[in-house]
DOKE-436633 format. One line per 3 residues: number of its first residue (from 1); for each residue x, y, z of N, C-alpha, C, O. Coordinates in nm, 3 decimals. Example, Ala and Ser with C-alpha at 12.3 -4.5 7.8 and 13.67 -1.06 7.14 Angstrom:
BEGIN
1 = 1.319/-0.569/0.780/1.230/-0.450/0.780/1.320/-0.330/0.780/1.424/-0.332/0.846 | 1.285/-0.225/0.708/1.367/-0.106/0.714/1.290/0.003/0.787/1.341/0.114/0.804
% end
This chain:
BEGIN
1 = 3.931/-0.945/-0.351/4.024/-0.835/-0.407/3.955/-0.868/-0.574/3.867/-0.798/-0.624 | 4.029/-1.008/-0.655/3.981/-1.059/-0.747/3.868/-0.985/-0.820/3.868/-0.918/-0.924 | 3.747/-1.029/-0.710/3.603/-1.016/-0.761/3.546/-0.870/-0.784/3.448/-0.845/-0.856
4 = 3.650/-0.743/-0.686/3.651/-0.622/-0.689/3.687/-0.589/-0.929/3.616/-0.556/-1.024 | 3.826/-0.625/-0.911/3.852/-0.569/-1.090/3.820/-0.617/-1.141/3.868/-0.582/-1.248 | 3.753/-0.701/-1.158/3.686/-0.734/-1.217/3.475/-0.707/-1.253/3.414/-0.737/-1.356
7 = 3.448/-0.677/-1.193/3.324/-0.604/-1.135/3.416/-0.392/-1.176/3.325/-0.323/-1.223 | 3.492/-0.344/-1.171/3.589/-0.228/-1.275/3.630/-0.209/-1.401/3.638/-0.116/-1.481 | 3.664/-0.382/-1.392/3.639/-0.379/-1.536/3.520/-0.404/-1.684/3.526/-0.401/-1.807
10 = 3.398/-0.433/-1.556/3.322/-0.497/-1.643/3.266/-0.362/-1.587/3.287/-0.283/-1.679 | 3.207/-0.296/-1.487/3.187/-0.131/-1.551/3.217/-0.125/-1.648/3.143/-0.166/-1.737 | 3.380/-0.053/-1.685/3.468/0.043/-1.720/3.410/0.018/-1.857/3.389/0.122/-1.919
13 = 3.359/-0.173/-1.963/3.369/-0.159/-2.087/3.221/-0.070/-2.059/3.189/0.028/-2.127 | 3.151/-0.118/-1.961/2.995/-0.020/-2.014/3.036/0.119/-2.012/2.967/0.215/-2.047 | 3.121/0.122/-1.981/3.084/0.356/-1.942/3.120/0.365/-2.068/3.031/0.432/-2.119
16 = 3.220/0.331/-2.173/3.339/0.395/-2.246/3.189/0.299/-2.415/3.086/0.307/-2.346 | 3.156/0.256/-2.504/3.112/0.279/-2.537/2.968/0.221/-2.630/2.929/0.111/-2.670 | 2.919/0.366/-2.637/2.841/0.451/-2.737/2.782/0.507/-2.818/2.703/0.602/-2.812
19 = 2.831/0.428/-2.925/2.756/0.455/-3.103/2.851/0.398/-3.202/2.974/0.385/-3.200 | 2.737/0.362/-3.311/2.803/0.276/-3.411/2.819/0.318/-3.541/2.707/0.321/-3.592 | 2.908/0.353/-3.623/2.804/0.405/-3.734/2.818/0.254/-3.859/2.903/0.166/-3.848
22 = 2.710/0.261/-3.968/2.723/0.110/-3.986/2.702/0.173/-4.176/2.748/0.130/-4.282 | 2.631/0.267/-4.149/2.588/0.327/-4.321/2.647/0.438/-4.359/2.558/0.516/-4.393 | 2.801/0.510/-4.378/2.841/0.490/-4.447/2.914/0.399/-4.310/2.873/0.391/-4.195
25 = 3.034/0.336/-4.373/3.148/0.214/-4.296/3.187/0.369/-4.204/3.208/0.482/-4.247 | 3.187/0.307/-4.042/3.237/0.452/-3.987/3.388/0.352/-3.993/3.404/0.232/-4.015 | 3.507/0.490/-3.956/3.641/0.475/-3.915/3.700/0.372/-3.826/3.656/0.367/-3.711
28 = 3.796/0.287/-3.863/3.828/0.181/-3.777/3.767/0.009/-3.833/3.740/-0.028/-3.947 | 3.760/-0.063/-3.707/3.662/-0.122/-3.738/3.567/-0.157/-3.671/3.637/-0.216/-3.588 | 3.440/-0.176/-3.624/3.364/-0.264/-3.617/3.322/-0.334/-3.519/3.213/-0.333/-3.461
31 = 3.468/-0.431/-3.491/3.518/-0.521/-3.407/3.385/-0.550/-3.264/3.357/-0.457/-3.189 | 3.343/-0.635/-3.254/3.205/-0.651/-3.148/3.076/-0.541/-3.097/3.023/-0.496/-2.996 | 3.071/-0.534/-3.275/2.960/-0.345/-3.212/2.781/-0.441/-3.217/2.675/-0.390/-3.252
34 = 2.798/-0.556/-3.180/2.658/-0.680/-3.132/2.594/-0.732/-3.029/2.504/-0.808/-2.995 | 2.749/-0.594/-2.964/2.755/-0.636/-2.750/2.781/-0.496/-2.682/2.876/-0.446/-2.742 | 2.754/-0.444/-2.621/2.658/-0.341/-2.479/2.859/-0.344/-2.494/2.930/-0.439/-2.529
37 = 2.895/-0.223/-2.457/2.971/-0.203/-2.456/3.158/-0.198/-2.574/3.275/-0.178/-2.541 | 3.110/-0.218/-2.666/3.167/-0.244/-2.841/3.272/-0.110/-2.814/3.226/0.005/-2.813 | 3.487/-0.150/-2.784/3.578/-0.034/-2.795/3.505/-0.001/-2.904/3.425/0.085/-2.866
40 = 3.493/-0.017/-2.990/3.536/0.014/-3.131/3.391/0.091/-3.198/3.353/0.076/-3.314 | 3.322/0.181/-3.089/3.227/0.260/-3.073/3.256/0.362/-2.959/3.169/0.447/-2.940 | 3.346/0.365/-2.897/3.402/0.410/-2.762/3.460/0.582/-2.892/3.555/0.609/-2.964
43 = 3.378/0.623/-2.866/3.488/0.755/-2.974/3.405/0.902/-2.874/3.283/0.918/-2.860 | 3.534/1.003/-2.810/3.398/1.013/-2.697/3.450/1.173/-2.764/3.376/1.269/-2.740 | 3.596/1.202/-2.860/3.696/1.289/-2.806/3.607/1.364/-3.032/3.595/1.294/-3.133
46 = 3.585/1.467/-3.020/3.553/1.556/-3.169/3.708/1.582/-3.251/3.817/1.613/-3.203 | 3.676/1.560/-3.363/3.534/1.514/-3.470/3.518/1.382/-3.440/3.428/1.310/-3.396 | 3.640/1.369/-3.481/3.616/1.136/-3.532/3.750/1.060/-3.387/3.840/0.976/-3.399
49 = 3.713/1.122/-3.293/3.758/1.010/-3.271/3.900/0.994/-3.238/3.928/0.912/-3.151 | 4.033/1.089/-3.320/4.147/1.027/-3.322/4.165/0.936/-3.417/4.269/0.872/-3.433 | 4.040/0.926/-3.503/4.086/0.822/-3.587/4.116/0.836/-3.762/4.046/0.881/-3.852
52 = 4.251/0.776/-3.759/4.276/0.805/-3.923/4.176/0.811/-4.091/4.096/0.723/-4.122 | 4.200/0.905/-4.158/4.065/0.859/-4.289/4.077/0.688/-4.361/4.151/0.590/-4.374 | 3.970/0.731/-4.387/3.997/0.586/-4.497/4.116/0.632/-4.629/4.148/0.749/-4.647
55 = 4.141/0.581/-4.667/4.211/0.523/-4.763/4.198/0.558/-4.935/4.263/0.613/-5.024 | 4.081/0.493/-4.918/3.909/0.486/-5.002/3.845/0.543/-4.985/3.763/0.487/-4.912 | 3.788/0.742/-5.025/3.632/0.710/-4.953/3.510/0.675/-5.030/3.518/0.634/-5.145
58 = 3.389/0.691/-4.966/3.273/0.609/-4.996/3.271/0.788/-5.086/3.314/0.903/-5.071 | 3.160/0.674/-5.214/3.133/0.824/-5.300/3.055/0.844/-5.332/2.991/0.749/-5.377 | 3.002/0.959/-5.336/2.842/1.014/-5.304/2.771/1.087/-5.444/2.870/1.138/-5.495
61 = 2.688/1.111/-5.508/2.607/1.171/-5.589/2.595/1.348/-5.500/2.573/1.351/-5.378 | 2.608/1.440/-5.556/2.583/1.536/-5.519/2.441/1.559/-5.454/2.402/1.463/-5.388 | 2.399/1.613/-5.456/2.177/1.607/-5.437/2.176/1.473/-5.445/2.190/1.427/-5.558
64 = 2.167/1.417/-5.377/2.182/1.248/-5.405/2.094/1.267/-5.251/2.110/1.362/-5.175 | 1.986/1.134/-5.224/1.928/1.044/-5.078/2.044/0.980/-5.074/2.108/0.934/-5.168 | 2.080/0.981/-4.893/2.169/0.875/-4.882/2.079/0.846/-4.798/1.987/0.908/-4.744
67 = 2.134/0.706/-4.794/2.117/0.699/-4.542/2.179/0.565/-4.494/2.217/0.453/-4.526 | 2.149/0.728/-4.312/2.306/0.680/-4.274/2.190/0.634/-4.206/2.080/0.684/-4.184 | 2.274/0.460/-4.162/2.241/0.399/-4.051/2.324/0.384/-3.919/2.443/0.385/-3.952
70 = 2.314/0.374/-3.807/2.392/0.407/-3.723/2.287/0.356/-3.579/2.172/0.394/-3.559 | 2.406/0.214/-3.452/2.365/0.167/-3.362/2.374/0.313/-3.204/2.444/0.414/-3.202 | 2.311/0.282/-3.136/2.349/0.345/-3.000/2.355/0.235/-2.893/2.273/0.174/-2.824
73 = 2.480/0.234/-2.909/2.568/0.134/-2.895/2.537/0.100/-2.652/2.541/0.026/-2.554 | 2.511/0.230/-2.712/2.468/0.167/-2.519/2.394/0.350/-2.468/2.418/0.470/-2.462 | 2.298/0.246/-2.446/2.137/0.429/-2.378/2.218/0.534/-2.299/2.280/0.521/-2.193
76 = 2.203/0.629/-2.370/2.209/0.721/-2.201/2.067/0.873/-2.088/2.061/0.955/-1.997 | 1.961/0.778/-2.243/1.859/0.834/-2.248/1.804/0.960/-2.106/1.734/0.891/-2.033 | 1.808/1.046/-2.071/1.684/1.027/-1.962/1.586/1.107/-1.961/1.623/1.224/-1.957
79 = 1.479/1.093/-1.963/1.390/1.146/-1.955/1.356/1.329/-1.973/1.294/1.394/-2.057 | 1.434/1.364/-1.846/1.435/1.487/-1.803/1.451/1.581/-1.899/1.383/1.683/-1.912 | 1.548/1.542/-1.973/1.652/1.574/-2.081/1.689/1.500/-2.143/1.802/1.474/-2.102
82 = 1.649/1.397/-2.290/1.679/1.343/-2.398/1.768/1.419/-2.442/1.749/1.538/-2.419 | 1.873/1.389/-2.503/1.935/1.395/-2.612/1.931/1.336/-2.717/1.850/1.243/-2.716 | 2.011/1.357/-2.856/1.979/1.373/-2.989/2.101/1.345/-3.107/2.209/1.405/-3.106
85 = 2.054/1.223/-3.227/2.191/1.220/-3.188/2.192/1.385/-3.382/2.124/1.480/-3.422 | 2.299/1.319/-3.417/2.317/1.512/-3.503/2.408/1.395/-3.625/2.491/1.310/-3.592 | 2.370/1.420/-3.738/2.472/1.365/-3.853/2.482/1.520/-3.947/2.393/1.604/-3.965
88 = 2.638/1.521/-4.001/2.686/1.643/-4.063/2.816/1.631/-4.147/2.906/1.547/-4.155 | 2.787/1.753/-4.207/2.946/1.709/-4.327/2.996/1.809/-4.301/2.970/1.928/-4.287 | 3.133/1.689/-4.294/3.252/1.823/-4.238/3.331/1.879/-4.357/3.291/1.823/-4.459
91 = 3.416/1.958/-4.381/3.487/1.992/-4.501/3.587/2.127/-4.464/3.590/2.242/-4.506 | 3.635/2.081/-4.402/3.737/2.153/-4.294/3.709/2.189/-4.245/3.608/2.125/-4.215 | 3.718/2.321/-4.152/3.691/2.401/-4.073/3.450/2.368/-4.133/3.377/2.317/-4.049
94 = 3.405/2.401/-4.243/3.237/2.397/-4.259/3.182/2.314/-4.163/3.265/2.225/-4.144 | 3.095/2.299/-4.098/3.048/2.183/-4.062/2.835/2.225/-4.120/2.787/2.336/-4.144 | 2.779/2.113/-4.122/2.646/2.184/-4.266/2.612/2.107/-4.149/2.723/2.069/-4.110
97 = 2.517/2.058/-4.062/2.408/1.920/-4.031/2.281/1.896/-4.108/2.191/1.963/-4.159 | 2.314/1.773/-4.093/2.176/1.717/-4.254/2.059/1.653/-4.230/1.960/1.626/-4.297 | 2.102/1.632/-4.089/1.948/1.605/-4.023/1.987/1.574/-3.913/2.097/1.521/-3.896
100 = 1.892/1.608/-3.800/1.898/1.561/-3.661/1.756/1.414/-3.669/1.681/1.392/-3.764 | 1.764/1.329/-3.520/1.696/1.256/-3.449/1.675/1.237/-3.352/1.778/1.202/-3.294 | 1.593/1.238/-3.292/1.541/1.230/-3.080/1.605/1.158/-3.087/1.654/1.121/-3.193
103 = 1.640/1.091/-2.930/1.680/0.976/-2.903/1.592/0.935/-2.778/1.657/0.936/-2.673 | 1.424/0.891/-2.762/1.338/0.790/-2.709/1.317/0.754/-2.689/1.206/0.703/-2.701 | 1.445/0.724/-2.603/1.501/0.597/-2.510/1.484/0.446/-2.580/1.454/0.331/-2.548
106 = 1.523/0.523/-2.696/1.540/0.351/-2.711/1.664/0.225/-2.617/1.747/0.243/-2.528 | 1.617/0.096/-2.698/1.776/0.050/-2.590/1.926/0.058/-2.623/1.952/0.162/-2.683 | 1.983/0.016/-2.611/2.117/-0.010/-2.620/2.083/-0.091/-2.697/1.989/-0.169/-2.682
109 = 2.168/-0.083/-2.807/2.209/-0.161/-2.912/2.058/-0.142/-3.073/2.043/-0.207/-3.176 | 1.986/-0.033/-3.019/1.895/-0.018/-3.138/1.971/0.075/-3.236/2.029/0.178/-3.200 | 1.962/0.017/-3.391/1.941/0.099/-3.511/1.860/0.212/-3.575/1.743/0.210/-3.612
112 = 1.964/0.325/-3.578/1.865/0.420/-3.664/1.823/0.422/-3.771/1.795/0.304/-3.790 | 1.794/0.481/-3.868/1.796/0.509/-3.993/1.741/0.640/-4.077/1.618/0.645/-4.069 | 1.798/0.748/-4.156/1.769/0.868/-4.153/1.844/0.872/-4.270/1.967/0.864/-4.268
115 = 1.750/0.889/-4.419/1.781/0.951/-4.553/1.800/1.065/-4.486/1.730/1.106/-4.393 | 1.984/1.164/-4.576/2.029/1.339/-4.591/2.017/1.302/-4.719/2.009/1.187/-4.764 | 2.015/1.448/-4.801/2.078/1.485/-4.867/2.148/1.604/-4.846/2.151/1.707/-4.779
118 = 2.248/1.487/-5.012/2.371/1.533/-5.022/2.400/1.651/-5.063/2.331/1.650/-5.165 | 2.452/1.758/-5.063/2.507/1.960/-5.124/2.545/1.919/-5.231/2.581/1.805/-5.261 | 2.536/2.027/-5.305/2.563/2.008/-5.418/2.650/2.116/-5.419/2.607/2.218/-5.365
121 = 2.825/2.122/-5.494/2.952/2.104/-5.488/3.041/2.017/-5.440/3.012/1.898/-5.425 | 3.222/2.095/-5.394/3.290/2.018/-5.299/3.325/1.882/-5.419/3.391/1.781/-5.393 | 3.265/1.912/-5.539/3.357/1.788/-5.557/3.518/1.766/-5.570/3.624/1.825/-5.549
124 = 3.464/1.633/-5.623/3.624/1.505/-5.500/3.635/1.654/-5.402/3.627/1.777/-5.400 | 3.655/1.557/-5.342/3.668/1.650/-5.247/3.679/1.606/-5.093/3.577/1.569/-5.035 | 3.784/1.611/-5.038/3.801/1.439/-4.879/3.693/1.586/-4.774/3.709/1.702/-4.734
127 = 3.562/1.452/-4.774/3.440/1.565/-4.679/3.514/1.427/-4.569/3.597/1.337/-4.585 | 3.401/1.488/-4.422/3.276/1.381/-4.340/3.265/1.396/-4.298/3.282/1.491/-4.221 | 3.172/1.207/-4.322/3.004/1.186/-4.269/3.052/1.161/-4.104/3.132/1.077/-4.064
130 = 2.977/1.260/-4.023/3.014/1.248/-3.882/2.811/1.224/-3.818/2.697/1.240/-3.859 | 2.866/1.190/-3.728/2.710/1.166/-3.633/2.744/1.134/-3.510/2.787/1.028/-3.464 | 2.711/1.285/-3.440/2.707/1.246/-3.307/2.601/1.190/-3.175/2.483/1.224/-3.176
133 = 2.644/1.126/-3.093/2.505/1.125/-2.999/2.569/1.181/-2.885/2.665/1.144/-2.818 | 2.476/1.303/-2.877/2.448/1.464/-2.819/2.317/1.378/-2.707/2.198/1.362/-2.731 | 2.399/1.336/-2.581/2.394/1.248/-2.501/2.213/1.359/-2.357/2.108/1.322/-2.305
136 = 2.274/1.456/-2.364/2.227/1.586/-2.272/2.189/1.494/-2.155/2.069/1.478/-2.130 | 2.316/1.411/-2.055/2.297/1.360/-1.953/2.433/1.382/-1.900/2.533/1.389/-1.971 | 2.431/1.397/-1.732/2.486/1.483/-1.672/2.610/1.313/-1.600/2.723/1.298/-1.552
139 = 2.573/1.287/-1.612/2.608/1.169/-1.570/2.660/1.083/-1.680/2.644/0.961/-1.680 | 2.735/1.163/-1.794/2.702/1.091/-1.918/2.829/1.151/-1.979/2.869/1.223/-1.888 | 2.899/1.160/-2.062/3.004/1.229/-2.165/2.943/1.239/-2.252/2.904/1.148/-2.325
142 = 2.907/1.432/-2.266/2.862/1.507/-2.346/2.818/1.438/-2.509/2.704/1.394/-2.526 | 2.902/1.436/-2.600/2.894/1.381/-2.697/3.001/1.210/-2.750/3.097/1.176/-2.680 | 2.961/1.130/-2.874/3.025/1.029/-2.918/3.023/1.044/-2.970/2.919/1.106/-2.993
145 = 3.141/1.020/-3.131/3.178/1.019/-3.197/3.134/0.957/-3.324/3.048/0.879/-3.283 | 3.140/0.942/-3.466/3.197/0.893/-3.553/3.168/0.919/-3.673/3.055/0.960/-3.698 | 3.273/0.900/-3.784/3.296/0.944/-3.900/3.277/0.882/-3.993/3.249/0.773/-3.944
148 = 3.270/0.867/-4.141/3.292/0.734/-4.253/3.372/0.905/-4.390/3.303/0.998/-4.430 | 3.497/0.887/-4.418/3.533/0.936/-4.562/3.404/0.933/-4.647/3.327/0.837/-4.658 | 3.395/1.059/-4.709/3.337/1.026/-4.818/3.393/1.118/-4.945/3.486/1.198/-4.939
151 = 3.328/1.093/-5.039/3.412/1.249/-5.205/3.207/1.222/-5.236/3.141/1.120/-5.217 | 3.154/1.386/-5.298/3.101/1.337/-5.414/3.077/1.375/-5.482/3.077/1.498/-5.478 | 3.034/1.309/-5.603/3.082/1.346/-5.773/2.929/1.422/-5.830/2.837/1.447/-5.754
154 = 2.927/1.446/-5.960/2.890/1.482/-6.056/2.759/1.333/-5.985/2.767/1.234/-5.913 | 2.625/1.423/-6.086/2.489/1.326/-5.974/2.513/1.294/-6.161/2.504/1.179/-6.203 | 2.535/1.385/-6.236/2.457/1.359/-6.406/2.555/1.332/-6.451/2.562/1.303/-6.570
% end
């Protein structure tokens, strides 16, 4: 019985954690993110996994290029139906996709970085930069989320 409980706990940890955002920093903590199955990477509920906004958003110049870096904490790739990652900017009920990266089956703990261009306008408004892992794997949850709070300011 003790062995079965230990095995269940082990598999439960691996089944719940899938993506962390490094830059800009994700909401909540980043404790243990270099281990497969890190609890702080386990956000399955959109748009931001019920994480509270940061008190101080990251300020980014409007119209600027910004590098988003995130980690695939647990791989859910399937050759028949490969998934992808999306980077989106959210403001109230508006969502704007800034970039998409294919999931090519890189192993768990792989890092991804991509440059996105921040839009013009929406200055000094509370915005959310969100990364989404769209798994396309019928044996896994369909999506995993991470969010960071940002504010755009006039670039010139």
